[in-house]
SEFIZA-3560 file (N, C-alpha, C; in Angstrom, 3 decimals):
REM SEFIZA-3560
<numar><xx>0.775</xx><yy>-1.213</yy><zz>-0.014</zz><atom>N</atom></numar>
<numar><xx>0.002</xx><yy>0.072</yy><zz>-0.073</zz><atom>CA</atom></numar>
<numar><xx>0.987</xx><yy>1.268</yy><zz>0.006</zz><atom>C</atom></numar>
<numar><xx>0.495</xx><yy>2.217</yy><zz>-0.741</zz><atom>N</atom></numar>
<numar><xx>1.298</xx><yy>3.436</yy><zz>-0.882</zz><atom>CA</atom></numar>
<numar><xx>0.945</xx><yy>4.247</yy><zz>0.365</zz><atom>C</atom></numar>
<numar><xx>2.260</xx><yy>4.904</yy><zz>0.793</zz><atom>N</atom></numar>
<numar><xx>1.958</xx><yy>5.927</yy><zz>1.996</zz><atom>CA</atom></numar>
<numar><xx>0.836</xx><yy>6.923</yy><zz>1.959</zz><atom>C</atom></numar>
<numar><xx>0.211</xx><yy>7.256</yy><zz>0.691</zz><atom>N</atom></numar>
<numar><xx>-0.785</xx><yy>8.324</yy><zz>0.843</zz><atom>CA</atom></numar>
<numar><xx>-1.998</xx><yy>7.654</yy><zz>0.601</zz><atom>C</atom></numar>
<numar><xx>-2.129</xx><yy>6.243</yy><zz>0.398</zz><atom>N</atom></numar>
<numar><xx>-3.441</xx><yy>5.501</yy><zz>0.222</zz><atom>CA</atom></numar>
<numar><xx>-3.806</xx><yy>5.327</yy><zz>1.656</zz><atom>C</atom></numar>
<numar><xx>-5.132</xx><yy>5.783</yy><zz>2.112</zz><atom>N</atom></numar>
<numar><xx>-5.949</xx><yy>5.566</yy><zz>3.296</zz><atom>CA</atom></numar>
<numar><xx>-6.020</xx><yy>4.121</yy><zz>3.640</zz><atom>C</atom></numar>
<numar><xx>-5.760</xx><yy>3.826</yy><zz>4.840</zz><atom>N</atom></numar>
<numar><xx>-6.093</xx><yy>2.428</yy><zz>5.406</zz><atom>CA</atom></numar>
<numar><xx>-7.725</xx><yy>2.280</yy><zz>5.398</zz><atom>C</atom></numar>
<numar><xx>-7.963</xx><yy>1.027</yy><zz>4.564</zz><atom>N</atom></numar>
<numar><xx>-9.279</xx><yy>0.807</yy><zz>4.674</zz><atom>CA</atom></numar>
<numar><xx>-9.797</xx><yy>0.512</yy><zz>6.225</zz><atom>C</atom></numar>
<numar><xx>-9.188</xx><yy>-0.074</yy><zz>6.931</zz><atom>N</atom></numar>
<numar><xx>-9.619</xx><yy>-0.294</yy><zz>8.281</zz><atom>CA</atom></numar>
<numar><xx>-9.755</xx><yy>0.829</yy><zz>8.895</zz><atom>C</atom></numar>
<numar><xx>-8.972</xx><yy>1.843</yy><zz>9.109</zz><atom>N</atom></numar>
<numar><xx>-9.303</xx><yy>3.156</yy><zz>9.514</zz><atom>CA</atom></numar>
<numar><xx>-10.535</xx><yy>3.975</yy><zz>9.066</zz><atom>C</atom></numar>
<numar><xx>-10.940</xx><yy>3.558</yy><zz>7.806</zz><atom>N</atom></numar>
<numar><xx>-12.038</xx><yy>4.299</yy><zz>7.353</zz><atom>CA</atom></numar>
<numar><xx>-13.266</xx><yy>3.612</yy><zz>7.949</zz><atom>C</atom></numar>
<numar><xx>-13.240</xx><yy>2.349</yy><zz>8.080</zz><atom>N</atom></numar>
<numar><xx>-14.241</xx><yy>1.466</yy><zz>8.874</zz><atom>CA</atom></numar>
<numar><xx>-14.341</xx><yy>2.014</yy><zz>10.349</zz><atom>C</atom></numar>
<numar><xx>-13.296</xx><yy>2.114</yy><zz>10.954</zz><atom>N</atom></numar>
<numar><xx>-13.114</xx><yy>2.622</yy><zz>12.300</zz><atom>CA</atom></numar>
<numar><xx>-13.811</xx><yy>3.979</yy><zz>12.476</zz><atom>C</atom></numar>
<numar><xx>-13.630</xx><yy>4.806</yy><zz>11.444</zz><atom>N</atom></numar>
<numar><xx>-14.457</xx><yy>6.065</yy><zz>11.556</zz><atom>CA</atom></numar>
<numar><xx>-15.681</xx><yy>6.051</yy><zz>11.376</zz><atom>C</atom></numar>
<numar><xx>-16.064</xx><yy>5.141</yy><zz>10.426</zz><atom>N</atom></numar>
<numar><xx>-17.596</xx><yy>5.188</yy><zz>10.082</zz><atom>CA</atom></numar>
<numar><xx>-18.468</xx><yy>4.502</yy><zz>11.440</zz><atom>C</atom></numar>
<numar><xx>-17.658</xx><yy>3.779</yy><zz>12.231</zz><atom>N</atom></numar>
<numar><xx>-18.116</xx><yy>3.345</yy><zz>13.335</zz><atom>CA</atom></numar>
<numar><xx>-18.311</xx><yy>4.327</yy><zz>14.527</zz><atom>C</atom></numar>
<numar><xx>-17.643</xx><yy>5.680</yy><zz>14.298</zz><atom>N</atom></numar>
<numar><xx>-18.045</xx><yy>6.654</yy><zz>15.193</zz><atom>CA</atom></numar>
<numar><xx>-19.163</xx><yy>7.481</yy><zz>14.791</zz><atom>C</atom></numar>
<numar><xx>-19.673</xx><yy>7.202</yy><zz>13.619</zz><atom>N</atom></numar>
<numar><xx>-20.964</xx><yy>7.915</yy><zz>13.232</zz><atom>CA</atom></numar>
<numar><xx>-22.176</xx><yy>7.352</yy><zz>13.509</zz><atom>C</atom></numar>
<numar><xx>-23.074</xx><yy>8.038</yy><zz>14.379</zz><atom>N</atom></numar>
<numar><xx>-24.183</xx><yy>7.181</yy><zz>14.805</zz><atom>CA</atom></numar>
<numar><xx>-25.443</xx><yy>7.876</yy><zz>14.196</zz><atom>C</atom></numar>
<numar><xx>-26.364</xx><yy>6.619</yy><zz>13.745</zz><atom>N</atom></numar>
<numar><xx>-27.742</xx><yy>7.237</yy><zz>13.069</zz><atom>CA</atom></numar>
<numar><xx>-28.495</xx><yy>7.716</yy><zz>14.144</zz><atom>C</atom></numar>
<numar><xx>-29.093</xx><yy>8.962</yy><zz>14.393</zz><atom>N</atom></numar>
<numar><xx>-29.773</xx><yy>9.402</yy><zz>15.365</zz><atom>CA</atom></numar>
<numar><xx>-30.991</xx><yy>8.908</yy><zz>15.564</zz><atom>C</atom></numar>
<numar><xx>-31.810</xx><yy>8.308</yy><zz>14.550</zz><atom>N</atom></numar>
<numar><xx>-32.872</xx><yy>7.874</yy><zz>14.582</zz><atom>CA</atom></numar>
<numar><xx>-32.824</xx><yy>6.382</yy><zz>15.511</zz><atom>C</atom></numar>
<numar><xx>-31.783</xx><yy>5.618</yy><zz>15.345</zz><atom>N</atom></numar>
<numar><xx>-31.626</xx><yy>4.212</yy><zz>16.009</zz><atom>CA</atom></numar>
<numar><xx>-30.654</xx><yy>4.213</yy><zz>17.014</zz><atom>C</atom></numar>
<numar><xx>-29.819</xx><yy>5.260</yy><zz>17.098</zz><atom>N</atom></numar>
<numar><xx>-28.643</xx><yy>5.175</yy><zz>17.823</zz><atom>CA</atom></numar>
<numar><xx>-27.584</xx><yy>4.086</yy><zz>17.780</zz><atom>C</atom></numar>
<numar><xx>-27.218</xx><yy>3.725</yy><zz>16.477</zz><atom>N</atom></numar>
<numar><xx>-26.388</xx><yy>2.763</yy><zz>16.362</zz><atom>CA</atom></numar>
<numar><xx>-25.401</xx><yy>3.324</yy><zz>15.142</zz><atom>C</atom></numar>
<numar><xx>-24.276</xx><yy>2.800</yy><zz>15.083</zz><atom>N</atom></numar>
<numar><xx>-23.247</xx><yy>3.353</yy><zz>14.280</zz><atom>CA</atom></numar>
<numar><xx>-23.608</xx><yy>2.805</yy><zz>12.803</zz><atom>C</atom></numar>
<numar><xx>-23.059</xx><yy>3.463</yy><zz>11.767</zz><atom>N</atom></numar>
<numar><xx>-23.343</xx><yy>3.252</yy><zz>10.369</zz><atom>CA</atom></numar>
<numar><xx>-22.781</xx><yy>1.762</yy><zz>10.066</zz><atom>C</atom></numar>
<numar><xx>-21.694</xx><yy>1.521</yy><zz>10.340</zz><atom>N</atom></numar>
<numar><xx>-21.066</xx><yy>0.132</yy><zz>10.050</zz><atom>CA</atom></numar>
<numar><xx>-22.188</xx><yy>-1.020</yy><zz>10.501</zz><atom>C</atom></numar>
<numar><xx>-21.995</xx><yy>-1.016</yy><zz>11.738</zz><atom>N</atom></numar>
<numar><xx>-22.890</xx><yy>-2.113</yy><zz>12.533</zz><atom>CA</atom></numar>
<numar><xx>-24.529</xx><yy>-2.059</yy><zz>11.823</zz><atom>C</atom></numar>
<numar><xx>-24.968</xx><yy>-0.853</yy><zz>11.724</zz><atom>N</atom></numar>
<numar><xx>-26.408</xx><yy>-1.175</yy><zz>11.058</zz><atom>CA</atom></numar>
<numar><xx>-26.397</xx><yy>-1.569</yy><zz>9.664</zz><atom>C</atom></numar>
<numar><xx>-25.020</xx><yy>-1.643</yy><zz>8.938</zz><atom>N</atom></numar>
<numar><xx>-25.020</xx><yy>-2.443</yy><zz>7.680</zz><atom>CA</atom></numar>
<numar><xx>-25.396</xx><yy>-1.133</yy><zz>6.683</zz><atom>C</atom></numar>
<numar><xx>-25.506</xx><yy>0.040</yy><zz>6.942</zz><atom>N</atom></numar>
<numar><xx>-25.322</xx><yy>1.144</yy><zz>6.120</zz><atom>CA</atom></numar>
<numar><xx>-24.519</xx><yy>1.342</yy><zz>5.215</zz><atom>C</atom></numar>
<numar><xx>-23.165</xx><yy>0.891</yy><zz>5.246</zz><atom>N</atom></numar>
<numar><xx>-22.097</xx><yy>1.278</yy><zz>4.351</zz><atom>CA</atom></numar>
<numar><xx>-22.015</xx><yy>-0.062</yy><zz>3.447</zz><atom>C</atom></numar>
<numar><xx>-22.228</xx><yy>0.336</yy><zz>2.134</zz><atom>N</atom></numar>
<numar><xx>-22.395</xx><yy>-0.641</yy><zz>1.173</zz><atom>CA</atom></numar>
<numar><xx>-20.824</xx><yy>-0.819</yy><zz>0.379</zz><atom>C</atom></numar>
<numar><xx>-20.146</xx><yy>0.189</yy><zz>0.464</zz><atom>N</atom></numar>
<numar><xx>-18.704</xx><yy>0.253</yy><zz>-0.264</zz><atom>CA</atom></numar>
<numar><xx>-17.730</xx><yy>1.196</yy><zz>0.481</zz><atom>C</atom></numar>
<numar><xx>-16.544</xx><yy>0.719</yy><zz>0.444</zz><atom>N</atom></numar>
<numar><xx>-15.464</xx><yy>1.483</yy><zz>0.871</zz><atom>CA</atom></numar>
<numar><xx>-14.305</xx><yy>1.220</yy><zz>-0.047</zz><atom>C</atom></numar>
<numar><xx>-13.537</xx><yy>2.255</yy><zz>-0.926</zz><atom>N</atom></numar>
<numar><xx>-12.983</xx><yy>2.033</yy><zz>-1.863</zz><atom>CA</atom></numar>
<numar><xx>-11.768</xx><yy>3.018</yy><zz>-1.445</zz><atom>C</atom></numar>
<numar><xx>-10.462</xx><yy>2.593</yy><zz>-1.415</zz><atom>N</atom></numar>
<numar><xx>-9.419</xx><yy>3.495</yy><zz>-0.955</zz><atom>CA</atom></numar>
<numar><xx>-8.323</xx><yy>3.451</yy><zz>-1.984</zz><atom>C</atom></numar>
<numar><xx>-7.832</xx><yy>4.601</yy><zz>-2.405</zz><atom>N</atom></numar>
<numar><xx>-6.901</xx><yy>4.793</yy><zz>-3.693</zz><atom>CA</atom></numar>
<numar><xx>-6.063</xx><yy>5.907</yy><zz>-3.046</zz><atom>C</atom></numar>
<numar><xx>-4.748</xx><yy>6.131</yy><zz>-3.772</zz><atom>N</atom></numar>
<numar><xx>-3.894</xx><yy>7.084</yy><zz>-3.315</zz><atom>CA</atom></numar>
<numar><xx>-4.582</xx><yy>8.539</yy><zz>-3.261</zz><atom>C</atom></numar>
<numar><xx>-4.523</xx><yy>9.051</yy><zz>-1.955</zz><atom>N</atom></numar>
<numar><xx>-5.033</xx><yy>10.366</yy><zz>-1.749</zz><atom>CA</atom></numar>
<numar><xx>-6.819</xx><yy>10.255</yy><zz>-1.681</zz><atom>C</atom></numar>
<numar><xx>-7.369</xx><yy>9.192</yy><zz>-1.770</zz><atom>N</atom></numar>
<numar><xx>-8.728</xx><yy>9.259</yy><zz>-1.863</zz><atom>CA</atom></numar>
<numar><xx>-9.530</xx><yy>8.182</yy><zz>-1.409</zz><atom>C</atom></numar>
<numar><xx>-10.673</xx><yy>8.595</yy><zz>-0.642</zz><atom>N</atom></numar>
<numar><xx>-11.579</xx><yy>7.537</yy><zz>-0.218</zz><atom>CA</atom></numar>
<numar><xx>-13.052</xx><yy>7.764</yy><zz>-0.939</zz><atom>C</atom></numar>
<numar><xx>-13.800</xx><yy>6.616</yy><zz>-1.129</zz><atom>N</atom></numar>
<numar><xx>-14.882</xx><yy>6.789</yy><zz>-1.956</zz><atom>CA</atom></numar>
<numar><xx>-15.834</xx><yy>5.660</yy><zz>-0.937</zz><atom>C</atom></numar>
<numar><xx>-17.061</xx><yy>6.342</yy><zz>-0.456</zz><atom>N</atom></numar>
<numar><xx>-17.833</xx><yy>5.621</yy><zz>0.320</zz><atom>CA</atom></numar>
<numar><xx>-19.521</xx><yy>5.603</yy><zz>-0.214</zz><atom>C</atom></numar>
<numar><xx>-20.016</xx><yy>4.627</yy><zz>-0.341</zz><atom>N</atom></numar>
<numar><xx>-21.246</xx><yy>4.478</yy><zz>-0.602</zz><atom>CA</atom></numar>
<numar><xx>-22.119</xx><yy>3.909</yy><zz>0.572</zz><atom>C</atom></numar>
<numar><xx>-23.037</xx><yy>4.738</yy><zz>0.970</zz><atom>N</atom></numar>
<numar><xx>-23.843</xx><yy>4.096</yy><zz>1.998</zz><atom>CA</atom></numar>
<numar><xx>-25.421</xx><yy>4.670</yy><zz>1.923</zz><atom>C</atom></numar>
<numar><xx>-26.164</xx><yy>4.098</yy><zz>2.550</zz><atom>N</atom></numar>
<numar><xx>-27.647</xx><yy>4.087</yy><zz>2.576</zz><atom>CA</atom></numar>
<numar><xx>-28.340</xx><yy>4.288</yy><zz>3.742</zz><atom>C</atom></numar>
<numar><xx>-29.456</xx><yy>4.612</yy><zz>3.694</zz><atom>N</atom></numar>
<numar><xx>-30.199</xx><yy>4.948</yy><zz>4.900</zz><atom>CA</atom></numar>
<numar><xx>-31.319</xx><yy>3.696</yy><zz>5.428</zz><atom>C</atom></numar>
<numar><xx>-31.895</xx><yy>3.790</yy><zz>6.289</zz><atom>N</atom></numar>
<numar><xx>-32.714</xx><yy>2.626</yy><zz>6.622</zz><atom>CA</atom></numar>
<numar><xx>-34.272</xx><yy>2.905</yy><zz>5.840</zz><atom>C</atom></numar>
<numar><xx>-34.154</xx><yy>4.214</yy><zz>5.553</zz><atom>N</atom></numar>
<numar><xx>-35.639</xx><yy>4.534</yy><zz>4.760</zz><atom>CA</atom></numar>
<numar><xx>-35.107</xx><yy>5.546</yy><zz>3.555</zz><atom>C</atom></numar>
<numar><xx>-35.433</xx><yy>5.471</yy><zz>2.474</zz><atom>N</atom></numar>
<numar><xx>-35.340</xx><yy>6.406</yy><zz>1.503</zz><atom>CA</atom></numar>
<numar><xx>-35.847</xx><yy>7.798</yy><zz>1.769</zz><atom>C</atom></numar>
<numar><xx>-36.787</xx><yy>7.828</yy><zz>2.769</zz><atom>N</atom></numar>
<numar><xx>-37.281</xx><yy>9.097</yy><zz>3.333</zz><atom>CA</atom></numar>
<numar><xx>-36.541</xx><yy>9.776</yy><zz>4.390</zz><atom>C</atom></numar>
<numar><xx>-35.520</xx><yy>9.204</yy><zz>4.987</zz><atom>N</atom></numar>
<numar><xx>-34.818</xx><yy>9.655</yy><zz>6.039</zz><atom>CA</atom></numar>
<numar><xx>-34.419</xx><yy>11.004</yy><zz>5.634</zz><atom>C</atom></numar>
<numar><xx>-34.791</xx><yy>12.131</yy><zz>6.683</zz><atom>N</atom></numar>
<numar><xx>-34.594</xx><yy>13.459</yy><zz>6.529</zz><atom>CA</atom></numar>
<numar><xx>-33.310</xx><yy>13.861</yy><zz>7.011</zz><atom>C</atom></numar>
<numar><xx>-32.597</xx><yy>12.859</yy><zz>7.636</zz><atom>N</atom></numar>
<numar><xx>-31.047</xx><yy>13.228</yy><zz>7.834</zz><atom>CA</atom></numar>
<numar><xx>-30.083</xx><yy>12.660</yy><zz>7.156</zz><atom>C</atom></numar>
<numar><xx>-30.314</xx><yy>12.152</yy><zz>5.940</zz><atom>N</atom></numar>
<numar><xx>-29.337</xx><yy>11.522</yy><zz>4.893</zz><atom>CA</atom></numar>
<numar><xx>-28.289</xx><yy>12.391</yy><zz>4.661</zz><atom>C</atom></numar>
<numar><xx>-28.355</xx><yy>13.822</yy><zz>4.483</zz><atom>N</atom></numar>
<numar><xx>-27.393</xx><yy>14.736</yy><zz>3.980</zz><atom>CA</atom></numar>
<numar><xx>-26.583</xx><yy>14.859</yy><zz>5.263</zz><atom>C</atom></numar>
<numar><xx>-27.112</xx><yy>15.207</yy><zz>6.403</zz><atom>N</atom></numar>
<numar><xx>-26.242</xx><yy>15.383</yy><zz>7.856</zz><atom>CA</atom></numar>
<numar><xx>-25.565</xx><yy>14.120</yy><zz>7.886</zz><atom>C</atom></numar>
<numar><xx>-26.092</xx><yy>12.919</yy><zz>7.966</zz><atom>N</atom></numar>
<numar><xx>-25.389</xx><yy>11.644</yy><zz>8.325</zz><atom>CA</atom></numar>
<numar><xx>-24.135</xx><yy>11.725</yy><zz>7.405</zz><atom>C</atom></numar>
<numar><xx>-24.308</xx><yy>11.728</yy><zz>6.026</zz><atom>N</atom></numar>
<numar><xx>-23.287</xx><yy>11.647</yy><zz>5.070</zz><atom>CA</atom></numar>
<numar><xx>-22.249</xx><yy>12.822</yy><zz>5.151</zz><atom>C</atom></numar>
<numar><xx>-22.476</xx><yy>13.708</yy><zz>5.613</zz><atom>N</atom></numar>
<numar><xx>-21.574</xx><yy>14.879</yy><zz>5.996</zz><atom>CA</atom></numar>
<numar><xx>-20.627</xx><yy>14.419</yy><zz>7.283</zz><atom>C</atom></numar>
<numar><xx>-21.501</xx><yy>13.938</yy><zz>8.289</zz><atom>N</atom></numar>
<numar><xx>-20.699</xx><yy>13.317</yy><zz>9.291</zz><atom>CA</atom></numar>
<numar><xx>-19.763</xx><yy>12.392</yy><zz>8.945</zz><atom>C</atom></numar>
<numar><xx>-20.362</xx><yy>11.393</yy><zz>8.129</zz><atom>N</atom></numar>
<numar><xx>-19.262</xx><yy>10.318</yy><zz>7.761</zz><atom>CA</atom></numar>
<numar><xx>-18.038</xx><yy>10.839</yy><zz>7.069</zz><atom>C</atom></numar>
<numar><xx>-18.427</xx><yy>11.708</yy><zz>6.143</zz><atom>N</atom></numar>
<numar><xx>-17.336</xx><yy>12.317</yy><zz>5.420</zz><atom>CA</atom></numar>
<numar><xx>-16.190</xx><yy>13.185</yy><zz>6.334</zz><atom>C</atom></numar>
<numar><xx>-16.664</xx><yy>13.881</yy><zz>7.358</zz><atom>N</atom></numar>
<numar><xx>-15.927</xx><yy>14.354</yy><zz>8.198</zz><atom>CA</atom></numar>
<numar><xx>-14.975</xx><yy>13.556</yy><zz>9.303</zz><atom>C</atom></numar>
<numar><xx>-15.863</xx><yy>12.452</yy><zz>9.654</zz><atom>N</atom></numar>
<numar><xx>-15.051</xx><yy>11.436</yy><zz>10.501</zz><atom>CA</atom></numar>
<numar><xx>-13.887</xx><yy>10.766</yy><zz>9.690</zz><atom>C</atom></numar>
<numar><xx>-14.225</xx><yy>10.517</yy><zz>8.292</zz><atom>N</atom></numar>
<numar><xx>-13.166</xx><yy>9.853</yy><zz>7.567</zz><atom>CA</atom></numar>
<numar><xx>-11.976</xx><yy>10.850</yy><zz>7.434</zz><atom>C</atom></numar>
<numar><xx>-12.221</xx><yy>12.140</yy><zz>7.027</zz><atom>N</atom></numar>
<numar><xx>-11.120</xx><yy>13.110</yy><zz>6.843</zz><atom>CA</atom></numar>
<numar><xx>-10.285</xx><yy>13.276</yy><zz>8.209</zz><atom>C</atom></numar>
<numar><xx>-10.979</xx><yy>13.230</yy><zz>9.324</zz><atom>N</atom></numar>
<numar><xx>-10.357</xx><yy>13.441</yy><zz>10.487</zz><atom>CA</atom></numar>
<numar><xx>-9.436</xx><yy>12.262</yy><zz>10.742</zz><atom>C</atom></numar>
<numar><xx>-9.953</xx><yy>11.061</yy><zz>10.525</zz><atom>N</atom></numar>
<numar><xx>-9.194</xx><yy>9.816</yy><zz>10.728</zz><atom>CA</atom></numar>
<numar><xx>-8.080</xx><yy>9.313</yy><zz>9.866</zz><atom>C</atom></numar>
<numar><xx>-8.262</xx><yy>9.969</yy><zz>8.533</zz><atom>N</atom></numar>
<numar><xx>-7.388</xx><yy>9.620</yy><zz>7.407</zz><atom>CA</atom></numar>
<numar><xx>-6.890</xx><yy>10.950</yy><zz>6.573</zz><atom>C</atom></numar>
<numar><xx>-6.002</xx><yy>11.743</yy><zz>7.390</zz><atom>N</atom></numar>
<numar><xx>-5.515</xx><yy>12.975</yy><zz>6.594</zz><atom>CA</atom></numar>
<numar><xx>-4.980</xx><yy>12.757</yy><zz>5.352</zz><atom>C</atom></numar>
<numar><xx>-4.522</xx><yy>11.571</yy><zz>5.331</zz><atom>N</atom></numar>
<numar><xx>-3.936</xx><yy>11.538</yy><zz>3.679</zz><atom>CA</atom></numar>
<numar><xx>-4.795</xx><yy>11.528</yy><zz>2.689</zz><atom>C</atom></numar>
<numar><xx>-6.165</xx><yy>11.487</yy><zz>2.970</zz><atom>N</atom></numar>
<numar><xx>-7.121</xx><yy>11.276</yy><zz>2.144</zz><atom>CA</atom></numar>
<numar><xx>-7.485</xx><yy>12.745</yy><zz>1.621</zz><atom>C</atom></numar>
<numar><xx>-6.913</xx><yy>13.210</yy><zz>0.399</zz><atom>N</atom></numar>
<numar><xx>-7.383</xx><yy>14.566</yy><zz>0.103</zz><atom>CA</atom></numar>
<numar><xx>-8.613</xx><yy>14.730</yy><zz>-0.485</zz><atom>C</atom></numar>
<numar><xx>-9.251</xx><yy>13.593</yy><zz>-0.910</zz><atom>N</atom></numar>
<numar><xx>-10.455</xx><yy>13.662</yy><zz>-1.311</zz><atom>CA</atom></numar>
<numar><xx>-11.349</xx><yy>12.669</yy><zz>-0.826</zz><atom>C</atom></numar>
<numar><xx>-12.406</xx><yy>12.828</yy><zz>-0.243</zz><atom>N</atom></numar>
<numar><xx>-13.496</xx><yy>11.814</yy><zz>0.355</zz><atom>CA</atom></numar>
<numar><xx>-14.704</xx><yy>12.187</yy><zz>-0.203</zz><atom>C</atom></numar>
<numar><xx>-15.374</xx><yy>11.185</yy><zz>-0.775</zz><atom>N</atom></numar>
<numar><xx>-16.624</xx><yy>11.055</yy><zz>-1.493</zz><atom>CA</atom></numar>
<numar><xx>-17.311</xx><yy>10.296</yy><zz>-1.042</zz><atom>C</atom></numar>
<numar><xx>-18.581</xx><yy>10.862</yy><zz>-0.490</zz><atom>N</atom></numar>
<numar><xx>-19.631</xx><yy>9.948</yy><zz>0.333</zz><atom>CA</atom></numar>
<numar><xx>-20.850</xx><yy>10.175</yy><zz>-0.620</zz><atom>C</atom></numar>
<numar><xx>-21.411</xx><yy>9.032</yy><zz>-1.171</zz><atom>N</atom></numar>
<numar><xx>-22.678</xx><yy>8.802</yy><zz>-1.820</zz><atom>CA</atom></numar>
<numar><xx>-23.741</xx><yy>8.221</yy><zz>-1.182</zz><atom>C</atom></numar>
<numar><xx>-25.001</xx><yy>8.792</yy><zz>-1.163</zz><atom>N</atom></numar>
<numar><xx>-25.972</xx><yy>8.092</yy><zz>-0.544</zz><atom>CA</atom></numar>
<numar><xx>-26.686</xx><yy>7.320</yy><zz>-1.687</zz><atom>C</atom></numar>
<numar><xx>-26.835</xx><yy>5.934</yy><zz>-1.325</zz><atom>N</atom></numar>
<numar><xx>-27.449</xx><yy>5.227</yy><zz>-2.533</zz><atom>CA</atom></numar>
<numar><xx>-28.857</xx><yy>4.413</yy><zz>-1.909</zz><atom>C</atom></numar>
<numar><xx>-29.786</xx><yy>4.059</yy><zz>-2.796</zz><atom>N</atom></numar>
<numar><xx>-30.807</xx><yy>3.370</yy><zz>-2.047</zz><atom>CA</atom></numar>
<numar><xx>-30.990</xx><yy>1.954</yy><zz>-2.882</zz><atom>C</atom></numar>
<numar><xx>-30.048</xx><yy>1.524</yy><zz>-3.644</zz><atom>N</atom></numar>
<numar><xx>-29.982</xx><yy>0.274</yy><zz>-4.341</zz><atom>CA</atom></numar>
<numar><xx>-28.657</xx><yy>-0.640</yy><zz>-3.990</zz><atom>C</atom></numar>
<numar><xx>-28.857</xx><yy>-1.921</yy><zz>-3.349</zz><atom>N</atom></numar>
<numar><xx>-30.119</xx><yy>-2.399</yy><zz>-2.960</zz><atom>CA</atom></numar>
<numar><xx>-30.674</xx><yy>-1.695</yy><zz>-1.835</zz><atom>C</atom></numar>
<numar><xx>-32.136</xx><yy>-1.703</yy><zz>-1.568</zz><atom>N</atom></numar>
<numar><xx>-32.581</xx><yy>-1.239</yy><zz>-0.356</zz><atom>CA</atom></numar>
<numar><xx>-32.120</xx><yy>-2.025</yy><zz>0.643</zz><atom>C</atom></numar>
<numar><xx>-31.965</xx><yy>-1.117</yy><zz>1.961</zz><atom>N</atom></numar>
<numar><xx>-31.705</xx><yy>-1.782</yy><zz>3.014</zz><atom>CA</atom></numar>
<numar><xx>-32.611</xx><yy>-2.583</yy><zz>3.742</zz><atom>C</atom></numar>
<numar><xx>-31.819</xx><yy>-3.886</yy><zz>4.424</zz><atom>N</atom></numar>
<numar><xx>-32.940</xx><yy>-4.490</yy><zz>5.249</zz><atom>CA</atom></numar>
<numar><xx>-32.317</xx><yy>-4.940</yy><zz>6.558</zz><atom>C</atom></numar>
<numar><xx>-32.903</xx><yy>-5.163</yy><zz>7.594</zz><atom>N</atom></numar>
<numar><xx>-32.299</xx><yy>-5.540</yy><zz>8.942</zz><atom>CA</atom></numar>
<numar><xx>-31.067</xx><yy>-6.644</yy><zz>8.699</zz><atom>C</atom></numar>
<numar><xx>-31.226</xx><yy>-7.579</yy><zz>7.772</zz><atom>N</atom></numar>
<numar><xx>-30.427</xx><yy>-8.503</yy><zz>7.681</zz><atom>CA</atom></numar>
<numar><xx>-28.908</xx><yy>-8.057</yy><zz>7.469</zz><atom>C</atom></numar>
<numar><xx>-28.904</xx><yy>-6.700</yy><zz>6.984</zz><atom>N</atom></numar>
<numar><xx>-27.463</xx><yy>-6.234</yy><zz>6.576</zz><atom>CA</atom></numar>
<numar><xx>-26.647</xx><yy>-5.921</yy><zz>8.070</zz><atom>C</atom></numar>
<numar><xx>-27.493</xx><yy>-5.769</yy><zz>9.153</zz><atom>N</atom></numar>
<numar><xx>-26.737</xx><yy>-5.350</yy><zz>10.541</zz><atom>CA</atom></numar>
<numar><xx>-25.693</xx><yy>-6.438</yy><zz>10.531</zz><atom>C</atom></numar>
<numar><xx>-24.946</xx><yy>-5.828</yy><zz>11.522</zz><atom>N</atom></numar>
<numar><xx>-23.918</xx><yy>-6.966</yy><zz>12.076</zz><atom>CA</atom></numar>
<numar><xx>-24.692</xx><yy>-7.928</yy><zz>13.334</zz><atom>C</atom></numar>
<numar><xx>-24.074</xx><yy>-9.035</yy><zz>13.558</zz><atom>N</atom></numar>
<numar><xx>-24.657</xx><yy>-9.773</yy><zz>14.477</zz><atom>CA</atom></numar>
<numar><xx>-24.741</xx><yy>-9.189</yy><zz>15.882</zz><atom>C</atom></numar>
<numar><xx>-23.874</xx><yy>-8.314</yy><zz>16.262</zz><atom>N</atom></numar>
<numar><xx>-24.034</xx><yy>-7.468</yy><zz>17.519</zz><atom>CA</atom></numar>
<numar><xx>-25.034</xx><yy>-6.423</yy><zz>17.499</zz><atom>C</atom></numar>
<numar><xx>-25.148</xx><yy>-6.050</yy><zz>16.629</zz><atom>N</atom></numar>
<numar><xx>-26.316</xx><yy>-4.802</yy><zz>16.296</zz><atom>CA</atom></numar>
<numar><xx>-27.741</xx><yy>-5.728</yy><zz>16.431</zz><atom>C</atom></numar>
<numar><xx>-27.837</xx><yy>-6.796</yy><zz>15.800</zz><atom>N</atom></numar>
<numar><xx>-29.041</xx><yy>-7.450</yy><zz>15.784</zz><atom>CA</atom></numar>
<numar><xx>-29.320</xx><yy>-7.750</yy><zz>17.137</zz><atom>C</atom></numar>
<numar><xx>-28.269</xx><yy>-8.247</yy><zz>17.932</zz><atom>N</atom></numar>
<numar><xx>-28.488</xx><yy>-8.601</yy><zz>19.457</zz><atom>CA</atom></numar>
<numar><xx>-28.773</xx><yy>-7.457</yy><zz>20.229</zz><atom>C</atom></numar>
<numar><xx>-28.244</xx><yy>-6.606</yy><zz>19.941</zz><atom>N</atom></numar>
<numar><xx>-28.773</xx><yy>-5.271</yy><zz>20.871</zz><atom>CA</atom></numar>
<numar><xx>-30.075</xx><yy>-4.850</yy><zz>20.577</zz><atom>C</atom></numar>
<numar><xx>-30.698</xx><yy>-4.897</yy><zz>19.279</zz><atom>N</atom></numar>
<numar><xx>-31.979</xx><yy>-4.879</yy><zz>19.013</zz><atom>CA</atom></numar>
<numar><xx>-33.006</xx><yy>-6.042</yy><zz>19.333</zz><atom>C</atom></numar>
<numar><xx>-32.335</xx><yy>-7.067</yy><zz>19.899</zz><atom>N</atom></numar>
<numar><xx>-33.282</xx><yy>-8.118</yy><zz>20.090</zz><atom>CA</atom></numar>
<numar><xx>-33.755</xx><yy>-8.950</yy><zz>19.047</zz><atom>C</atom></numar>
<numar><xx>-33.098</xx><yy>-8.875</yy><zz>17.912</zz><atom>N</atom></numar>
<numar><xx>-33.367</xx><yy>-9.746</yy><zz>16.709</zz><atom>CA</atom></numar>
<numar><xx>-32.549</xx><yy>-10.952</yy><zz>16.679</zz><atom>C</atom></numar>
//
């Protein structure tokens, strides 16, 4: 890995610090992160919301971008796209999150 390529595990750790305010769980454990791609100086993230009607989508995406920028200063470009295909389902949640929700 090049010295200016952000570490993918650091990106995932950063995304775990961003909490969906509606359900109080982090983006990674909720299964809202569909893709993380790291390249020299750049990170691209595709994430979704639990509902296409989520009024907080822009705010959550902005928090995710800032968390990654803070964790990965070598990422001169951070792109976060909110996508809705495939639709999110609870099966995407981590086992730990499902247990916390009692599922």
